[in-house]
C-alpha positions in Angstrom: -29.8 -6.0 45.9 -32.3 -5.5 43.1 -34.6 -3.6 45.2 -37.7 -3.8 43.0 -37.0 -6.1 40.1 -36.5 -9.1 42.4 -38.8 -8.3 45.2 -41.6 -6.2 46.7 -39.9 -2.9 47.2 -36.9 -0.6 47.5 -37.8 -0.2 51.1 -38.9 3.2 52.4 -38.2 2.3 56.0 -40.7 4.6 57.6 -43.5 3.5 55.2 -43.1 -0.1 56.0 -42.2 0.2 59.7 -44.9 2.7 60.5 -47.6 1.7 58.0 -47.5 4.8 55.8 -49.7 4.3 52.8 -47.9 3.1 49.7 -50.7 3.8 47.3 -51.4 7.3 46.3 -53.9 8.7 43.8 -52.6 9.1 40.2 -50.8 12.5 39.8 -49.9 14.7 37.0 -46.2 15.2 36.2 -45.7 18.9 35.4 -42.3 20.3 34.3 -41.3 23.9 34.3 -38.1 24.9 32.6 -35.5 26.4 35.0 -31.9 27.6 35.0 -29.0 25.9 36.7 -28.7 29.1 38.8 -32.1 28.1 40.3 -30.6 25.0 41.8 -29.5 25.6 45.4 -25.8 24.7 45.8 -25.4 23.7 42.1 -22.0 25.5 41.9 -20.6 23.9 45.0 -21.8 20.3 44.4 -19.4 17.4 43.6 -20.4 17.0 39.9 -17.8 14.4 39.3 -19.3 12.1 41.9 -22.6 12.5 40.1 -21.1 11.8 36.7 -19.5 8.6 38.0 -23.0 7.4 39.2 -24.5 8.5 35.9 -21.9 6.4 34.0 -23.1 3.3 35.9 -26.5 3.9 34.3 -25.0 4.0 30.9 -24.4 0.3 31.0 -28.2 -0.3 30.9 -30.0 2.7 29.3 -33.7 2.4 29.9 -36.8 4.5 29.5 -38.9 2.0 31.7 -42.1 3.5 30.1 -41.8 6.6 32.1 -43.7 9.8 31.3 -40.5 11.5 30.4 -39.5 9.6 27.2 -35.9 9.4 26.3 -34.7 7.3 23.3 -31.9 4.8 23.5 -30.1 6.8 20.8 -30.2 9.9 23.0 -28.9 7.9 26.0 -26.0 6.5 23.9 -25.0 9.9 22.6 -24.9 11.5 26.1 -23.2 8.5 27.6 -20.5 8.7 25.0 -20.1 12.4 25.8 -19.8 11.6 29.5 -16.5 9.8 28.8 -15.0 12.9 27.2 -12.3 14.7 29.2 -14.3 17.8 30.2 -15.2 19.0 33.7 -18.2 17.2 35.0 -20.1 20.4 35.8 -19.6 21.4 32.2 -20.8 18.0 30.9 -24.2 18.3 32.7 -24.7 22.0 31.7 -23.9 21.3 28.1 -26.1 18.2 27.7 -29.1 18.8 30.0 -31.8 21.4 30.7 -33.2 21.6 34.3 -36.9 21.5 34.8 -38.7 22.0 38.1 -40.9 19.1 39.0 -44.4 19.5 40.3 -47.5 17.3 40.5 -49.7 20.1 39.1 -50.4 21.7 42.4 -47.2 21.7 44.5 -43.5 21.3 44.1 -42.6 19.8 47.5 -42.9 16.2 48.6 -41.5 13.5 50.9 -38.0 12.1 50.7 -36.9 9.2 52.8 -33.9 6.9 52.9 -32.7 3.2 52.7 -29.5 1.3 53.4 -28.0 -2.1 53.5 -27.4 -3.7 57.0 -24.3 -5.5 58.0 -24.7 -8.4 60.4 -22.1 -10.6 62.2 -22.4 -14.3 61.4 -21.0 -17.7 61.0 -21.3 -20.5 58.4 -22.0 -22.9 61.3 -24.2 -22.7 64.3 -22.4 -21.8 67.5 -23.3 -20.7 71.1 -23.2 -17.1 69.8 -24.6 -17.4 66.3 -28.0 -19.1 66.8 -30.3 -17.4 64.4 -30.5 -18.9 60.9 -30.8 -17.0 57.6 -32.8 -19.3 55.3 -32.8 -20.1 51.6 -36.3 -20.4 50.0 -38.0 -23.8 50.5 -39.2 -25.6 47.5 -42.9 -25.7 48.3 -46.1 -24.0 47.3 -47.2 -23.3 50.9 -45.0 -21.6 53.5 -45.1 -21.3 57.3 -45.5 -17.9 59.0 -42.7 -16.0 60.7 -43.7 -17.4 64.1 -43.8 -20.9 62.8 -40.4 -20.5 61.2 -38.9 -19.0 64.3 -40.2 -21.9 66.4 -38.7 -24.6 64.2 -40.9 -25.1 61.1 -37.9 -25.3 58.8 -35.6 -27.3 61.1 -33.9 -30.2 59.5 -34.5 -29.1 55.9 -30.9 -28.0 55.3 -31.9 -24.5 54.3 -29.5 -22.5 56.5 -27.2 -20.2 54.5 -25.6 -18.6 57.5 -26.2 -18.0 61.2 -26.2 -14.6 62.9 -26.2 -13.4 66.5 -28.9 -10.7 66.4 -32.5 -11.6 65.7 -33.6 -8.0 65.7 -31.2 -6.9 63.0 -32.2 -10.1 61.1 -35.8 -8.9 61.3 -34.8 -5.6 59.8 -32.7 -7.3 57.1 -35.9 -9.1 56.2 -37.5 -5.7 55.7 -34.6 -4.4 53.6 -34.6 -7.6 51.5 -30.8 -7.7 51.3 -27.7 -7.4 53.5 -24.1 -8.2 54.2 -22.9 -10.8 56.8 -19.4 -10.5 58.1 -18.0 -13.8 59.0 -15.5 -14.4 61.9 -12.7 -15.2 59.4 -12.9 -11.7 58.0 -14.9 -12.7 54.9 -18.0 -10.7 54.1 -20.8 -12.5 52.2 -23.7 -10.8 50.4 -27.2 -12.0 50.7 -29.9 -10.9 48.3 -33.6 -11.5 48.1 -34.8 -14.9 46.9 -38.5 -14.9 47.8 -41.0 -14.5 50.6 -43.6 -16.7 52.4 -46.5 -14.8 50.8 -48.0 -13.7 54.2 -49.0 -10.0 54.3 -46.6 -7.5 55.6 -47.8 -6.0 59.0 -45.8 -2.8 60.1 -44.9 -3.3 63.7 -44.4 0.5 64.2 -48.1 0.9 63.6 -48.8 -1.6 66.3 -46.5 0.2 68.8 -48.3 3.5 68.0 -51.7 1.8 68.4 -50.7 0.4 71.8 -49.4 3.7 73.0 -45.7 2.6 73.2 -44.5 5.1 70.6 -45.8 8.4 69.4 -46.6 8.5 65.7 -44.1 11.3 65.0 -41.4 9.4 66.8 -41.5 6.2 64.8 -38.2 5.2 63.1 -36.0 2.2 62.7 -34.0 3.4 65.7 -37.0 3.9 68.1 -38.5 0.6 67.1 -35.2 -1.3 67.4 -34.6 0.3 70.8 -38.1 -0.8 72.0 -37.4 -4.3 70.9 -34.1 -4.4 72.8 -35.6 -2.8 75.9 -38.5 -5.3 76.0 -36.9 -8.7 75.2 -39.8 -10.7 76.7 -42.2 -9.1 74.3 -39.9 -8.7 71.3 -40.7 -12.1 69.6 -44.4 -11.6 70.1 -44.3 -8.2 68.4 -42.2 -9.4 65.5 -44.4 -12.4 65.0 -47.3 -10.0 64.5 -45.7 -9.4 61.1 -46.0 -12.9 59.6 -44.2 -11.9 56.4 -40.8 -13.6 56.1 -38.0 -13.2 53.5 -35.7 -15.9 52.1 -32.3 -15.2 50.8 -29.6 -16.5 48.5 -25.8 -15.9 48.2 -25.1 -13.1 45.8 -22.1 -13.5 43.5 -21.8 -9.7 43.4 -20.1 -9.0 46.8 -18.8 -5.5 46.4 -21.9 -3.3 45.5 -25.6 -3.0 45.7 -27.7 -3.2 42.5 -30.9 -1.2 42.1 -34.0 -1.8 39.9 -32.2 -0.4 36.8 -29.7 -3.3 37.2 -26.7 -1.1 37.9 -24.6 -0.5 41.0 -25.9 2.1 43.5 -23.8 4.9 44.8 -24.3 6.2 48.4 -25.9 9.6 48.5 -26.0 9.8 44.7 -28.5 7.1 43.8 -32.2 7.9 44.2 -35.2 5.6 44.2 -38.1 7.3 42.4 -41.6 6.4 41.1 -40.6 4.8 37.8 -44.0 5.7 36.3 -42.9 9.3 36.0 -39.1 9.4 35.8 -36.9 7.1 33.7 -33.9 5.3 35.1 -30.6 7.0 34.5 -32.2 10.5 34.7 -30.1 13.1 36.6 -32.2 14.7 39.3 -31.2 17.6 41.5 -32.6 17.1 45.0 -33.1 19.8 47.6 -34.0 18.5 51.0 -32.6 18.2 54.6 -31.0 15.3 56.4 -32.3 14.4 59.9 -30.8 16.2 62.9 -27.8 14.6 64.6 -27.3 13.8 68.2 -26.2 17.3 69.1 -27.3 19.6 66.3 -29.9 20.4 63.8 -31.0 19.3 60.3 -28.5 19.8 57.5 -29.2 20.8 54.0 -28.9 18.1 51.4 -28.7 19.7 47.9 -27.1 17.3 45.5 -27.3 15.9 42.0 -28.6 12.4 42.1 -29.3 9.7 39.5 -32.6 7.9 39.3 -31.5 4.2 39.6 -34.1 2.5 41.8 -37.7 2.3 42.7 -39.9 0.6 45.3 -43.4 -0.3 46.5 -43.5 2.6 48.9 -42.1 5.1 46.4 -45.2 6.4 44.8 -46.0 9.9 43.5 -44.4 12.6 41.3 -42.5 14.3 44.1 -41.3 11.3 46.0 -37.8 9.8 46.5 -35.8 7.4 48.6 -32.1 8.2 49.1 -29.6 5.3 49.1 -27.3 6.0 52.0 -25.0 2.9 51.6 -24.1 0.3 54.2 -23.2 0.2 57.9 -24.2 2.0 61.1 -23.9 5.6 59.8 -26.0 4.8 56.8 -28.5 3.0 59.0 -28.8 6.0 61.3 -29.5 8.4 58.3 -31.9 6.0 56.6 -33.8 5.1 59.7 -34.5 8.7 60.6 -34.8 10.3 57.1 -38.1 11.9 56.5 -37.6 15.3 54.9 -39.7 17.6 52.8 -38.1 18.8 49.6 -38.2 19.4 45.9 -36.3 18.3 42.9 -35.4 19.2 39.3 -35.2 16.8 36.4 -32.2 17.3 34.1 -33.6 16.4 30.7 -31.3 15.9 27.7 -31.3 19.1 25.6 -32.6 17.4 22.4 -35.7 16.1 24.3 -38.8 18.2 24.6 -40.7 16.9 27.6 
């Protein structure tokens, strides 16, 4: 899915579910030259995985008017070098200089995650598959979520596919894209087509206000569990978010596309504030993944590529990790809210 170019955001789940502020005061990007030895886990990282993600960006070199300015000629030169038969670690060390990123006062910030959901569905309505995924109506005025759920679009032949889980469909609306696995084994990809122009209301914030969830415990998982445990109240709560997303069949079925217009790579693609960092820029991230069912937080120190952005991703030290698709990615993305820092790898012939 084109997480920003085609729609409102590359969703920071916690921001939109819990109502975290998406707008932050303008900050100052400050870069301090560092050494590769300053990067935690640099020697042990999988540099080849990062180079493969970087090569995806080479198909669409872009500066996107970021504060770090890199010319197309510089991108072309480095991209050509990336194809040479040299070790990936050597490629990055020979062509880039690491810089510690700060906003002028601090070097740590918030890092969250996003993913692409997979739903079960059918091309025809059945006893099991009763919840429609709609194409965008051709009209200038749109009904609300409640009106749509109660039949406002019936008979207009807008159904693209039917799914069996209205709660996961709600979260696919928030993500703006998803996969639907049909009963014949085929998987179709749905991407953002438009929305009904109603304001987005985060239901996590409502649950906190009503005393149903503690603010520090708001996540995709806890909200979804609440909806499943309160079926009689689930519709009413979801209807309090009147915003509704429409979809279209995506001819690209095998990968997810970010704001740069290139395929995203799980745990290697990072959504950043495009005001500060250009697409395609290698960024070394140091943060922690959320604790698992039986253990503790795990360090996440990896070379990422800035390939996406989003409405909730605002600020110099702010990032959203793309975790991929499926249940494991959902669990990570839904609970990811780690503090951390990162380093920009700037081409050697660029003086930031």
